[in-house]
C-alpha positions in Angstrom: 3.8 7.0 -31.5 5.0 3.4 -31.5 7.7 2.6 -28.9 10.6 0.2 -29.6 10.0 -3.5 -29.2 10.2 -4.9 -25.7 13.4 -6.9 -25.2 12.2 -9.8 -23.0 15.7 -11.1 -22.2 16.7 -7.6 -21.0 13.5 -7.4 -18.9 14.3 -10.6 -17.1 18.0 -9.8 -16.7 17.3 -6.3 -15.3 14.6 -7.5 -12.9 16.6 -10.3 -11.5 19.5 -8.0 -10.9 17.2 -5.7 -8.8 15.9 -8.6 -6.8 19.4 -9.8 -5.9 20.1 -6.5 -4.1 18.8 -6.8 -0.5 17.4 -3.3 0.1 15.8 -4.3 3.4 14.5 -1.2 5.3 14.8 -1.2 9.1 13.2 1.1 11.7 16.6 2.3 12.9 18.3 4.3 10.0 21.7 3.7 11.6 21.3 0.0 10.8 20.4 0.4 7.1 22.5 -1.5 4.7 23.9 1.6 2.9 26.0 -0.5 0.5 22.9 -2.3 -0.8 21.0 1.0 -1.2 24.0 2.5 -3.2 24.2 -0.6 -5.3 20.5 -0.4 -6.2 20.9 3.3 -7.1 23.9 2.5 -9.3 22.0 -0.4 -11.0 19.0 1.8 -11.7 21.2 4.6 -13.3 23.3 2.1 -15.2 20.6 -0.2 -16.6 18.4 2.6 -18.0 20.7 5.0 -19.8 18.1 6.7 -22.0 16.0 7.5 -18.9 19.1 8.9 -17.1 20.1 11.1 -20.1 16.6 12.5 -20.6 15.9 13.3 -16.9 17.0 15.7 -14.2 17.8 13.3 -11.4 17.5 14.4 -7.8 18.5 12.6 -4.5 15.9 13.3 -1.8 16.9 12.5 1.8 17.0 9.9 3.2 16.6 7.4 0.3 14.6 9.1 -2.5 15.4 9.1 -6.2 13.3 11.6 -8.2 13.4 11.7 -12.0 12.0 14.8 -13.8 11.3 14.2 -17.5 10.4 17.6 -19.0 7.4 17.5 -21.3 5.9 19.8 -23.9 4.1 21.5 -21.1 4.4 21.8 -17.3 0.7 22.6 -16.7 -0.5 19.1 -15.8 2.4 17.0 -14.5 2.1 13.3 -13.7 3.9 11.2 -11.1 4.6 7.5 -11.3 5.6 6.0 -8.0 7.1 2.8 -6.4 9.3 1.9 -3.5 12.5 -0.2 -3.7 12.8 -1.2 -0.1 11.6 -4.6 1.0 10.7 -6.3 4.3 13.0 -8.9 5.8 12.9 -12.5 4.7 14.2 -15.6 6.5 15.9 -17.9 4.0 15.1 -21.0 6.1 11.4 -20.6 5.3 11.7 -20.1 1.5 11.8 -22.8 -1.1 14.2 -20.5 -3.1 16.6 -18.0 -1.5 14.7 -14.7 -1.1 17.5 -12.6 -2.7 18.7 -15.1 -5.4 16.0 -14.3 -8.0 15.9 -17.9 -9.0 13.6 -19.0 -11.8 11.3 -22.0 -11.6 8.0 -23.0 -13.3 7.8 -19.7 -15.2 8.2 -17.6 -12.1 10.9 -15.5 -10.5 11.2 -15.9 -6.8 12.4 -13.2 -4.4 11.6 -10.6 -1.9 10.2 -7.6 -3.7 9.0 -9.4 -6.8 5.5 -8.2 -6.1 6.1 -5.4 -3.5 7.2 -3.3 -5.4 10.4 -3.7 -7.3 8.2 -5.1 -10.1 6.4 -1.9 -10.7 9.5 0.3 -10.2 11.4 -1.8 -12.7 8.5 -1.8 -15.1 8.2 2.0 -15.0 11.9 2.4 -15.7 11.9 -0.2 -18.5 8.9 1.4 -20.2 10.2 5.0 -19.8 13.8 4.0 -21.0 12.4 2.2 -24.0 10.0 5.1 -24.9 12.7 7.7 -24.5 15.1 5.7 -26.7 12.4 5.7 -29.4 12.2 9.5 -29.3 9.1 9.8 -27.1 8.5 12.9 -25.1 5.6 13.3 -22.6 2.9 15.9 -23.3 3.3 17.1 -19.8 6.1 17.0 -17.3 6.6 13.5 -15.8 8.1 12.7 -12.4 9.2 9.2 -11.3 9.3 9.1 -7.5 11.1 6.1 -6.0 11.5 5.8 -2.2 13.5 3.4 -0.1 11.7 3.3 3.3 8.0 2.8 2.6 7.9 -0.4 4.6 9.1 1.4 7.8 7.0 4.5 7.2 10.0 6.7 6.6 10.0 10.4 5.6 11.4 10.1 2.1 8.2 10.5 0.1 7.0 13.2 2.5 10.2 15.1 1.7 9.7 14.5 -2.1 6.2 16.0 -1.8 7.6 19.0 0.2 10.2 19.6 -2.6 7.5 19.4 -5.4 5.3 21.7 -3.4 8.1 24.2 -3.0 8.5 24.1 -6.8 4.9 24.8 -7.4 4.2 21.3 -8.8 0.6 20.2 -8.4 0.3 16.8 -10.1 -2.8 16.2 -12.3 -2.2 12.4 -12.0 -0.4 10.2 -9.5 -0.1 6.4 -9.7 1.3 4.2 -6.9 1.0 0.6 -5.7 -2.3 -0.5 -4.3 -4.9 -2.7 -5.9 -4.3 -5.2 -8.7 -6.2 -7.2 -11.3 -8.0 -9.7 -9.2 -9.0 -12.9 -11.1 -11.4 -14.1 -8.5 -13.3 -10.8 -8.3 -14.8 -9.3 -5.1 -17.6 -10.6 -2.8 -20.8 -10.8 -4.7 -19.0 -10.1 -8.1 -17.3 -13.3 -9.4 -15.5 -11.8 -12.3 -12.0 -10.5 -12.9 -11.8 -6.9 -11.8 -9.1 -4.2 -11.8 -9.2 -2.7 -8.3 -7.9 0.9 -8.1 -7.5 2.5 -4.7 -8.9 6.0 -4.4 -8.4 6.4 -0.7 -6.6 4.9 2.2 -7.7 4.1 5.7 -5.7 5.9 8.4 -3.1 3.9 10.5 -2.7 4.6 14.2 -0.7 2.9 16.9 -1.6 3.5 20.6 0.0 2.3 23.8 -2.3 1.7 26.7 -0.7 1.5 30.1 -1.4 1.3 33.8 0.8 1.6 36.9 0.3 0.5 40.5 1.9 -1.4 43.4 3.8 -4.5 42.7 4.4 -7.2 45.3 4.7 -10.9 45.8 2.5 -13.2 43.7 1.5 -15.2 46.8 -0.8 -12.3 48.0 -2.3 -10.9 44.8 -5.2 -8.3 44.8 -8.5 -9.3 43.4 -7.4 -8.0 40.0 -3.8 -7.6 39.1 -2.6 -4.9 36.7 -2.0 -7.6 34.1 -5.5 -9.0 34.5 -7.0 -5.5 34.1 -5.1 -5.0 31.0 -6.1 -8.4 29.7 -9.7 -7.5 30.4 -9.2 -4.2 28.5 -7.9 -6.2 25.5 -11.1 -8.3 25.5 -13.3 -5.3 25.7 -11.5 -3.6 22.7 -12.0 -6.8 20.7 -15.7 -6.9 21.6 -16.5 -3.1 21.4 -16.3 -2.8 17.6 -16.4 0.5 15.7 -19.8 0.9 14.0 -20.0 -0.5 10.4 -20.7 2.0 7.7 -20.4 2.4 3.9 -17.8 5.1 3.1 -17.8 7.0 -0.2 -15.0 4.9 -1.8 -16.9 1.7 -0.9 -20.2 3.1 -2.2 -18.4 4.1 -5.5 -17.0 0.6 -5.8 -20.4 -1.1 -5.6 -22.0 1.4 -8.0 -19.2 1.1 -10.6 -19.6 -2.7 -10.6 -23.4 -2.7 -10.6 -23.7 -2.6 -14.4 -21.8 -5.9 -14.8 -23.1 -7.6 -11.7 -25.6 -10.5 -12.1 -29.0 -10.7 -10.5 -29.8 -10.7 -7.6 -26.9 -8.6 -6.4 -27.2 -6.0 -9.2 -30.0 -4.0 -7.5 -28.1 -4.2 -4.2 -24.9 -2.9 -5.8 -26.7 -0.1 -7.7 -28.5 1.1 -4.6 -25.9 0.3 -1.9 -26.7 3.6 0.0 -30.3 2.4 0.4 -29.2 -1.0 1.6 -26.2 0.2 3.6 -27.3 -1.6 6.9 -27.7 -4.9 5.0 -24.4 -4.6 3.1 -22.5 -3.5 6.3 -23.9 -6.4 8.3 -23.1 -9.0 5.6 -19.6 -7.6 5.2 -19.0 -7.7 8.9 -20.2 -11.3 9.2 -18.0 -12.3 6.3 -14.9 -11.2 8.3 -11.4 -10.5 6.9 -11.1 -7.9 4.2 -14.8 -7.6 3.8 -15.2 -6.6 7.5 -12.3 -4.2 7.2 -14.0 -2.6 4.2 -16.9 -1.3 6.4 -15.3 -0.9 9.8 -12.4 0.8 11.6 -10.5 -2.2 12.8 -8.7 -2.6 16.1 -5.9 -5.2 16.6 -4.2 -5.8 20.0 -0.6 -6.5 18.9 1.5 -6.0 22.1 0.9 -7.2 25.7 3.5 -6.5 28.4 3.6 -6.9 32.1 6.2 -9.1 33.9 8.5 -12.0 33.1 8.7 -13.5 36.6 6.2 -15.9 38.0 6.4 -14.9 41.6 6.3 -11.1 41.2 3.3 -8.9 40.7 3.9 -6.4 37.9 4.0 -2.7 38.9 2.9 -1.8 35.4 1.3 -3.3 32.4 1.0 -2.1 28.8 -0.8 -3.0 25.6 -0.2 -1.9 22.0 -3.2 -1.5 19.7 -3.2 -0.8 16.0 -6.2 0.9 14.4 -7.0 1.2 10.7 -9.3 4.2 10.6 -12.2 4.6 8.1 -12.6 7.9 6.3 -14.4 10.1 8.8 -12.4 8.9 11.8 -9.4 10.7 13.2 -6.5 9.9 15.4 -8.3 11.7 18.2 -11.6 9.8 17.7 -9.7 6.5 17.6 -8.2 7.3 21.0 -11.6 8.2 22.4 -13.1 5.0 21.2 -10.4 3.0 23.0 -11.0 4.9 26.3 -14.7 4.1 26.1 -14.0 0.5 25.2 -11.6 -0.3 28.2 -13.9 1.4 30.8 -11.0 1.8 33.2 -10.1 5.4 34.0 -6.7 4.4 35.3 -5.6 3.0 31.9 -3.9 5.7 29.9 -4.3 5.8 26.1 -1.3 7.4 24.3 -0.9 7.9 20.6 2.5 6.6 19.5 2.3 7.5 15.8 -0.2 7.5 13.0 -1.8 9.2 10.0 -5.4 10.2 9.4 -7.4 8.7 6.5 -6.6 10.3 3.2 -8.9 12.4 1.2 -10.9 10.5 -1.6 -9.6 11.0 -5.1 -11.9 11.9 -7.9 -13.4 9.4 -10.4 -15.4 12.0 -12.3 -12.4 13.4 -14.2 -10.3 12.8 -17.4 -7.5 11.2 -15.4 -9.7 8.4 -14.1 -11.1 7.7 -17.6 -7.5 7.7 -19.0 -6.6 5.0 -16.4 -9.7 3.1 -17.2 -9.0 3.2 -20.9 -5.4 2.0 -20.6 -6.4 -0.8 -18.2 -9.1 -2.0 -20.6 -6.5 -2.1 -23.4 -4.3 -4.4 -21.4 -7.0 -6.4 -19.6 -10.1 -6.2 -21.9 -11.9 -9.0 -19.9 -11.6 -7.2 -16.5 -14.1 -4.9 -14.9 -12.7 -1.6 -13.5 -13.6 -0.3 -10.0 -12.4 2.1 -7.3 -11.9 0.9 -3.8 -10.5 1.8 -0.4 -7.1 0.5 0.8 -7.0 -1.1 4.2 -3.2 -0.7 4.3 -1.0 2.4 3.6 1.2 3.5 0.8 3.7 6.3 0.2 1.1 7.9 -2.1 -0.8 9.1 1.0 1.5 12.1 1.1 0.6 13.1 -2.4 -3.0 13.8 -1.4 -1.8 17.1 -0.1 -0.9 18.4 -3.6 -3.2 16.3 -5.9 -6.8 15.4 -6.1 -6.1 12.5 -8.5 -4.0 10.0 -6.5 -4.6 6.4 -7.6 -3.3 3.2 -6.1 -3.0 0.3 -8.6 -0.3 -2.3 -9.2 -0.8 -3.1 -12.8 -0.5 -6.9 -12.8 -2.8 -9.9 -12.3 -2.5 -11.3 -8.7 -4.3 -14.2 -7.3 -5.3 -14.5 -3.7 -2.5 -17.0 -3.2 0.1 -14.6 -4.7 -1.2 -11.6 -2.6 -0.7 -13.8 0.5 3.0 -14.0 -0.2 3.5 -10.2 0.0 5.4 -9.8 3.3 5.2 -13.6 3.6 7.3 -16.5 2.3 8.0 -17.5 -1.3 7.0 -14.2 -2.9 7.2 -14.6 -6.6 5.9 -13.3 -9.9 5.0 -14.9 -13.2 7.4 -13.9 -16.0 4.4 -13.3 -18.3 3.0 -10.9 -15.7 6.3 -8.9 -15.9 5.9 -8.4 -19.6 2.3 -7.3 -19.2 3.2 -4.8 -16.5 5.8 -3.2 -18.9 3.1 -3.1 -21.6 0.7 -1.3 -19.2 3.2 1.4 -18.4 4.1 1.8 -22.1 0.5 2.3 -23.0 0.1 4.7 -20.1 3.1 6.8 -21.2 1.5 7.3 -24.6 -1.3 9.2 -22.7 0.9 11.3 -20.4 
C-alpha cells in the first residue's frame, strides 16, 4: 500500500524536539536525570499518536519502552531497535550547543543526531505515518527503545527476557551498526551499505600487583610501577594472532562481484589468501587491523601520586575487543601469557563474549538487501563484523537474523563525530532515513 506523504516540516520539528532533551546516561543509575527521561517518553507518546493508539506499550525497567503492533500473524515477528540515551557533551568544545538542535548549512547539530535518536525518531515517524494511513504489518512488529545502551545497562537484556517469556522468537531484528559508506572499504572504492551480522566481544580486565612500599630514595631494581609499565608494553607488543573470521570472509565474498581487478580474485578467494589479507589489514592499522585481530588497549594505569613514596600496589586496566572464536577466559589467558609475571593478577571486571553470526542465506537478508537497493541504488551491499557493541547483542539469544545497520549515508568525518564534538546530521539524510523505514515497513 502507499503510505501518507512525509511531512518534512513535522520531521524537522519532531527531531529537534528529541535532540533538545538531554537524555545522558551515566554509570550510576542514582545520578540519572529522571526528568529528562520522563520528558523524552512523554514527547515520544505525544508526537506519534497513531503509533500510540495502535500499539500495546510496555515500560521495561530500568529505561525501556516497548511497542507491540499486532499484525495479521504472530508467526514471524520483527523487531526494530534504537536507543535514546546519549553520551555526555561539553558545550565549550562545540560550535553549536549540543542540546540546542540548532540548524546551520543544511545540518542539525546536537548530541544524538547520529547515535541514535535519528533512527529511533525515523522508526517512529515511519510507523506513525503508516498506521495513520491504515497500514497493518503482516506479522507482529515490536519497537524496542532503550535508554542506557551507552553505559551497557540491563534494559535491553530485560526486554529480551520478557519477549522470551512470551514465546517471541523474532524472524528479523534491525538495530544500529553499519551505515552507507560513501568512500567504500579498503580495496573497494565504491559506496557500500555495510550491515553488521556479528559483534566482537568486549571485555575489561584489571591487572594488579602488590608488594612492599617504602621511600623512593632506596628503590628496588624494579618497582611495582615499573613492573606494571613493562607489562603494559608487553601487552601492546604481544598481539593476538590475525585471522579471517566468517563475517569478514562473507564481506569480501559479497563485494567480489563488484570489485575491480586486481583485488577481485583476492576478494573472491579470501580464504585461500587469508595470510596475505590478514597481514595487509594488520599493517594498515585502525579499523582494518581491528577487523582481523582481537585488540588490546591499555586504558588505565594506577600506582602512587607522591614522588617520594614507593607504591605498595600498582594496577592497569585493559580493554579487549574479542574476535569470534575468542572468549572472556581465552582473553584473560592471553594477557597472563603476555605479561610474563606470575605475581601480576588478571581479573575480569565485566564483559560479553562475541555474538553468534547472523544468517545471510535467508529471506530476511534478501529483504533488507532489496529495501536498501531501493533507497540507495548506487550502493553495494555487504555484511561485516562490528568492532563495537550494540544493544542488539542480547537478541542473538532469541533470533538467528539480527542485523546492525543505521540506514543513512555517513562520511568518515561524520562517523568521527559520534561520541565526539559537533555531532550533526544532514536534513536530507533525515528524510532518506524515514523513507528507508517506510519501505521496510511495507515488507514486514
